[in-house]
C-alpha positions in Angstrom: -21.7 6.8 -18.2 -25.3 6.2 -16.7 -26.8 8.5 -13.5 -30.2 7.8 -11.7 -31.6 11.1 -10.1 -32.6 10.8 -6.4 -33.9 13.3 -3.5 -34.5 17.1 -3.7 -32.2 19.9 -3.9 -30.7 20.8 -0.6 -30.3 24.1 1.0 -27.5 26.4 0.4 -27.1 28.3 3.8 -26.0 25.9 5.6 -21.9 25.6 4.9 -22.4 21.6 4.7 -24.7 21.4 2.1 -23.5 23.6 -0.5 -20.1 24.5 -2.1 -17.3 21.2 -1.9 -19.4 19.8 0.8 -22.8 19.7 -1.6 -24.6 16.2 -1.7 -24.4 14.9 -4.7 -27.8 13.7 -6.3 -26.4 11.0 -9.1 -25.6 7.4 -8.3 -22.7 6.9 -11.1 -21.3 4.4 -13.2 -18.2 5.3 -15.2 -15.9 2.9 -17.0 -12.0 3.4 -19.0 -12.1 7.2 -17.3 -9.0 9.1 -18.3 -5.8 9.1 -17.0 -2.9 12.0 -17.1 0.4 10.4 -16.7 1.3 7.2 -15.4 -0.6 4.8 -13.2 2.1 2.7 -11.4 1.4 -1.2 -12.6 1.5 -2.3 -9.0 -2.0 -0.4 -8.1 -4.3 -3.2 -8.7 -7.3 -2.8 -6.9 -9.8 -0.7 -5.6 -9.6 2.6 -3.8 -12.3 3.0 -1.4 -13.8 6.3 0.6 -16.9 7.2 2.8 -18.3 10.2 3.4 -21.7 11.7 4.5 -24.2 12.3 1.1 -27.7 13.2 2.5 -30.6 11.9 0.5 -33.3 14.1 2.2 -32.7 16.9 4.8 -35.9 17.6 7.0 -34.4 21.1 8.6 -31.4 22.2 6.4 -30.5 24.7 9.2 -29.9 22.5 11.4 -28.1 19.7 9.4 -24.2 19.0 10.6 -22.1 16.8 8.2 -22.0 14.1 10.8 -25.3 12.8 10.4 -25.6 12.7 6.2 -26.0 9.0 5.3 -23.4 7.4 3.9 -21.9 7.3 0.2 -19.4 5.4 -0.8 -17.4 6.2 -3.8 -14.8 3.9 -5.6 -12.2 3.8 -8.9 -11.0 0.6 -10.0 -7.5 0.6 -11.1 -5.9 -2.2 -12.9 -2.6 -3.0 -15.3 -2.0 1.1 -15.3 -5.3 1.5 -16.1 -8.1 3.3 -14.4 -11.3 0.9 -15.2 -13.7 2.3 -13.5 -15.7 4.8 -11.3 -18.7 4.2 -8.9 -20.3 6.0 -6.1 -23.3 4.5 -4.4 -25.2 4.8 -0.9 -25.0 2.9 1.5 -28.1 0.6 2.1 -29.7 1.2 5.6 -33.6 0.1 5.1 -34.1 3.9 5.3 -32.2 4.8 2.3 -33.4 1.9 0.5 -37.3 2.9 1.3 -36.4 6.4 0.3 -34.8 5.5 -2.8 -38.1 3.1 -4.3 -36.0 -0.4 -3.8 -36.7 -3.3 -1.6 -35.6 -3.3 2.5 -32.5 -5.6 3.1 -33.6 -6.0 6.7 -30.9 -7.8 8.7 -29.5 -7.8 12.2 -29.9 -4.1 13.8 -28.1 -3.7 17.4 -30.9 -1.7 19.6 -33.0 -1.2 16.1 -30.3 1.5 15.1 -30.6 1.7 11.2 -28.2 4.3 9.8 -26.2 4.1 6.7 -22.8 4.4 7.6 -20.5 7.3 6.9 -17.8 7.6 8.4 -15.0 4.9 6.9 -14.7 1.8 4.7 -12.8 -1.8 5.8 -12.0 -5.0 4.1 -11.4 -7.5 6.7 -11.8 -11.0 6.7 -13.3 -10.9 3.3 -15.6 -8.6 4.2 -16.0 -5.0 2.5 -17.7 -2.5 6.0 -19.1 0.5 5.6 -18.2 1.9 9.0 -19.6 4.4 11.9 -19.4 4.9 15.7 -22.3 5.8 18.1 -23.4 1.9 18.2 -24.9 1.1 14.8 -23.5 -2.2 12.8 -21.5 -2.0 10.4 -22.8 -2.8 7.1 -21.0 -5.3 4.2 -20.9 -4.2 0.4 -20.2 -6.3 -2.6 -17.4 -6.0 -4.8 -19.0 -3.0 -7.4 -20.7 -1.3 -4.0 -23.8 -3.0 -3.5 -24.8 -2.6 -0.1 -25.4 -6.7 0.9 -26.9 -5.9 4.5 -25.7 -5.5 8.3 -22.9 -7.1 9.4 -22.3 -8.8 12.9 -19.3 -10.9 12.6 -21.3 -14.0 11.8 -23.7 -13.3 14.9 -20.8 -12.8 17.6 -20.7 -9.0 17.8 -21.9 -7.5 21.3 -23.1 -4.7 19.8 -21.9 -1.6 17.6 -18.9 -1.1 16.3 -16.1 1.9 16.0 -15.5 4.0 12.8 -11.7 3.0 13.7 -10.6 -0.3 14.2 -6.9 -1.0 13.5 -6.2 -4.8 11.6 -3.0 -5.5 13.2 -0.1 -6.2 10.8 1.4 -9.0 13.0 -1.7 -11.9 12.5 -4.3 -9.7 11.0 -6.8 -9.8 13.8 -9.0 -6.4 14.1 -9.5 -4.0 17.1 -11.7 -1.8 18.1 -13.5 0.6 20.8 -16.7 1.3 20.4 -19.3 3.4 22.4 -23.3 3.4 22.4 -25.2 5.9 24.3 -27.4 2.8 25.5 -24.1 1.9 27.5 -22.0 2.8 30.4 -19.2 1.4 29.1 -17.0 1.5 26.3 -16.1 -2.0 24.5 -13.3 -3.5 23.2 -13.5 -6.1 20.7 -10.9 -8.4 19.1 -12.1 -10.2 16.2 -10.2 -13.3 14.7 -9.1 -13.9 11.0 -12.2 -16.4 10.2 -14.9 -12.8 11.1 -15.2 -13.7 15.1 -15.6 -11.8 17.7 -12.8 -13.8 19.8 -12.6 -11.4 22.7 -14.3 -8.5 24.3 -14.4 -6.2 27.1 -16.6 -3.8 29.3 -15.0 -0.9 30.2 -17.2 1.3 32.4 -16.6 4.7 32.1 -18.9 7.7 33.7 -20.7 10.3 31.4 -20.8 8.7 27.4 -17.7 10.3 26.3 -17.2 10.6 22.6 -14.3 8.0 21.7 -14.1 8.4 17.9 -11.3 6.6 17.7 -8.1 4.4 19.6 -4.5 3.5 19.7 -2.8 0.0 19.6 0.8 -0.7 20.6 2.4 -4.7 20.7 1.0 -5.0 24.2 -1.7 -1.9 25.2 -4.8 -0.7 24.1 -4.8 3.8 24.7 -8.5 4.6 25.2 -8.9 8.7 25.2 -11.8 9.5 28.0 -11.8 13.2 27.3 -13.9 16.5 28.0 -16.2 15.5 25.2 -19.5 13.7 26.2 -23.0 13.2 25.2 -25.9 15.7 26.3 -29.1 16.8 25.9 -31.2 13.9 25.8 -34.4 16.4 25.8 -33.5 18.0 22.7 -35.6 17.2 19.5 -32.9 15.9 17.7 -31.3 13.5 20.3 -28.2 14.0 22.1 -25.4 15.9 21.1 -21.4 15.6 21.4 -20.8 18.7 24.1 -17.5 19.8 25.8 -18.1 20.3 29.6 -15.3 22.8 31.0 -13.5 21.1 33.9 -14.2 17.4 33.4 -10.9 15.1 33.8 -9.0 14.3 30.4 -7.2 10.9 30.6 -5.7 8.7 28.9 -6.5 4.8 29.4 -3.6 2.1 29.2 -5.4 -1.7 29.0 -2.9 -4.4 28.4 -4.3 -6.1 24.9 -5.5 -9.7 27.1 -6.4 -7.4 30.4 -9.8 -7.1 32.5 -11.6 -3.6 32.8 -10.2 -3.4 36.0 -6.7 -3.5 34.7 -6.8 -0.3 32.9 -4.5 3.0 33.8 -6.0 6.1 33.9 -3.2 8.9 33.2 -4.3 12.4 33.8 -3.7 14.5 30.7 -4.6 18.4 30.0 -8.1 19.0 28.3 -7.8 18.6 24.6 -10.0 16.1 22.2 -8.7 14.2 19.8 -10.6 12.4 16.5 -7.4 11.1 15.2 -4.4 9.5 16.5 -1.9 8.7 13.9 0.1 5.5 15.4 1.3 4.4 18.6 4.1 2.0 19.3 6.3 0.8 22.4 10.1 1.8 23.0 12.7 1.0 25.8 10.9 -1.5 27.8 8.6 1.3 29.4 7.6 4.2 27.0 4.8 4.4 24.5 5.0 7.4 21.9 1.9 8.2 20.4 1.5 10.7 17.2 -1.9 12.2 17.0 -4.2 15.2 16.1 -5.2 17.7 18.9 -8.0 20.0 19.4 -7.4 22.1 22.6 -11.4 22.3 22.8 -14.1 20.6 20.2 -17.8 21.0 20.6 -17.3 24.4 22.9 -19.8 26.1 20.8 -22.2 23.9 20.0 -21.7 21.5 16.3 -18.9 23.5 15.0 -18.8 25.3 11.4 -16.3 24.3 8.6 -12.7 25.6 9.8 -14.2 27.0 13.2 -11.8 24.7 15.4 -7.9 23.6 13.8 -5.7 20.9 15.1 -2.1 20.5 15.4 0.2 17.0 15.0 1.6 16.1 18.3 4.0 13.4 20.4 2.7 12.2 23.1 5.1 10.3 25.3 3.6 8.1 27.9 5.9 7.1 30.6 4.7 3.8 32.1 6.6 3.4 34.9 6.3 7.2 36.2 2.4 6.9 35.1 2.7 10.5 33.2 1.9 12.2 29.8 4.0 14.1 28.0 2.9 16.3 24.9 4.8 17.8 22.1 4.0 19.8 19.6 5.3 18.6 16.5 4.2 20.9 13.9 2.3 24.5 13.9 0.5 23.5 10.6 -3.5 23.2 11.3 -4.0 19.1 9.8 -6.2 16.5 10.0 -6.8 12.9 9.1 -3.3 11.2 9.6 -2.5 8.4 8.3 0.2 6.2 8.3 1.8 3.3 6.6 -0.7 0.3 7.5 2.3 -2.0 7.9 3.7 0.1 10.5 0.5 -0.1 12.8 1.1 -0.6 16.7 4.9 -0.8 15.5 7.3 2.3 15.4 7.0 4.4 12.6 9.2 7.4 11.0 6.7 8.6 8.1 3.3 9.0 8.6 0.7 11.6 6.5 -1.7 14.3 6.7 -4.0 16.7 5.1 -3.4 20.3 5.7 -6.6 22.1 6.1 -7.6 25.3 4.4 -6.7 28.5 5.7 -7.6 32.3 4.9 -4.4 32.0 3.5 -3.9 28.5 1.6 -5.9 26.0 0.1 -5.3 22.4 1.0 -2.3 20.2 0.7 -1.2 16.9 1.6 1.8 17.0 3.9 4.4 13.4 4.1 6.1 13.9 7.8 9.5 12.8 8.6 8.8 12.0 12.1 12.7 11.3 12.8 14.1 14.4 11.0 11.3 16.6 12.1 11.2 17.8 8.3 7.8 17.8 6.2 7.2 18.0 2.4 4.1 19.5 1.1 2.0 18.4 -2.0 -0.3 21.7 -2.2 -3.5 21.7 -4.3 -4.0 24.5 -7.3 -6.1 27.7 -6.0 -9.8 27.1 -5.7 -8.9 23.2 -5.5 -9.4 20.8 -2.3 -8.0 17.3 -1.6 -8.9 14.4 1.3 -7.5 12.3 3.5 -4.3 10.5 1.5 -4.2 6.9 2.1 -0.6 5.0 2.0 0.0 1.7 -0.5 2.9 0.2 0.1 4.7 -1.0 -3.5 4.4 -4.6 -2.9 4.3 -6.5 0.4 8.2 -6.0 1.7 9.1 -2.6 -0.2 10.9 -0.2 2.4 8.7 2.0 4.7 8.3 5.1 2.2 8.2 2.8 -1.1 4.8 3.5 -2.3 2.4 5.7 -3.1 -0.2 8.3 -1.7 -3.7 8.1 -3.0 -6.5 10.9 -2.3 -9.3 12.5 -3.9 -8.7 15.9 -5.2 -11.0 18.6 -6.5 -9.5 20.2 -9.8 -11.1 23.7 -10.0 -10.8 23.6 -14.1 -12.9 20.8 -14.4 -15.8 21.3 -11.3 -14.7 17.5 -11.0 -12.8 15.3 -8.5 -9.7 13.5 -9.8 -7.7 10.6 -7.6 -4.8 11.5 -7.5 -1.2 9.3 -7.2 1.5 11.1 -5.7 5.1 9.0 -5.4 5.9 8.6 -1.3 9.4 8.9 -2.0 9.3 12.0 -4.3 6.1 13.8 -2.6 6.7 17.1 -3.6 6.7 16.4 -7.5 3.1 15.9 -7.6 1.0 13.1 -9.0 2.6 11.0 -10.9 -0.7 10.1 -12.1 -4.8 11.8 -12.2 -7.3 9.9 -12.4 -10.1 12.1 -13.7 -13.5 11.1 -12.7 -16.6 12.9 -14.8 -17.9 14.5 -11.2 -17.3 15.4 -8.2 -17.1 13.9 -5.1 -18.1 15.5 -2.1 -15.8 16.5 0.9 -15.7 13.5 3.4 -14.0 11.4 5.8 -11.9 8.1 5.4 -11.1 5.2 3.1 -8.6 2.7 2.4 -6.7 0.9 -0.5 -8.2 -2.5 -1.0 -5.7 -4.9 -3.0 -6.9 -7.2 -5.6 -5.3 -10.5 -3.2 -8.1 -9.5 -0.4 
């Protein structure tokens, strides 16, 4: 194992700078990782996850989790072995400069330079670190070193969302992006050649925070909800804020439609960070599974656990122009995922992370949405687990025939494991644990990148 220490220590008074959120100060490379259990031979590729890991914090009391520079944590699996673990900061020019390295330069959108900290997505031969708000994606090489900003070969007309959707039917990438300099949100579609083939600018008032969107076979769903960016006069810039009385609406745009073809359907005030999936049925309905907050950013920048969300099913009646809500589960959850082969298609199963409460630590959940049942994998006392990513056992395997991968903090080691669960025997616990030599701070989203991509 090798490590290089960077940056000063961080204050512990801010919960996002202490405990399991605390940033790590080393970039680590470890090989031939120890494994408890048996890694499935079919897992040949890299599990990558992005998250905030600030290099330096000028004002620890004012720091929020969403603002830290991104760090990618990755594990390489092949032939039943865990070949390596690596963690690397995404090198924006600001990060490279602070580390005393050569600046990468490259294209920018509106001169924004930020190390994306939210997601990582492989598309058209490019591994991309992603963030919302107008910043370009940054491309990574197979060993997680930063190549530089990526503008889809000069065709991206702005920034990109942190939550694109790759259509499993044709491999195209869809995204809905926002930027504070725009009076609109932008829907883009990239072809499998890695170039933007279509973009639509959809006017929306008040700079809403559209963290994500949903895609169906024929439609794009836009979440225009009562969280907007305000406070241009603040020293730390605009920030998301809940606006009482602002209408909540769901936009329905035909995939090949123009901006004026969006139908805006009213719904109850709420906020949505993460949809699970959406699909059409019976010729007139759209079903959306998503995680819904009653409100968010209504008390400034929230602290851990201050607001919780629940899994809901929204039924959109296109003929009647209505949205009907139904709570699926009373557990507090986040980070919903499905089998990526089912995105924009009907799905039976979904996965989520149960939030920590005063009564229990976190858990991974598997939902059977047809039966209305849920199975839990609970971490040991004092532990934690992040987003679960489903990996099919084979290209044409059944929807739940595969594995769920996640980083889980192991308190007995004060370090993190990559846990591998069999989706069809979820409650039995991991079939394998890859023991990392370090702690992976709590973070956001990741993906599995198989070797053939």
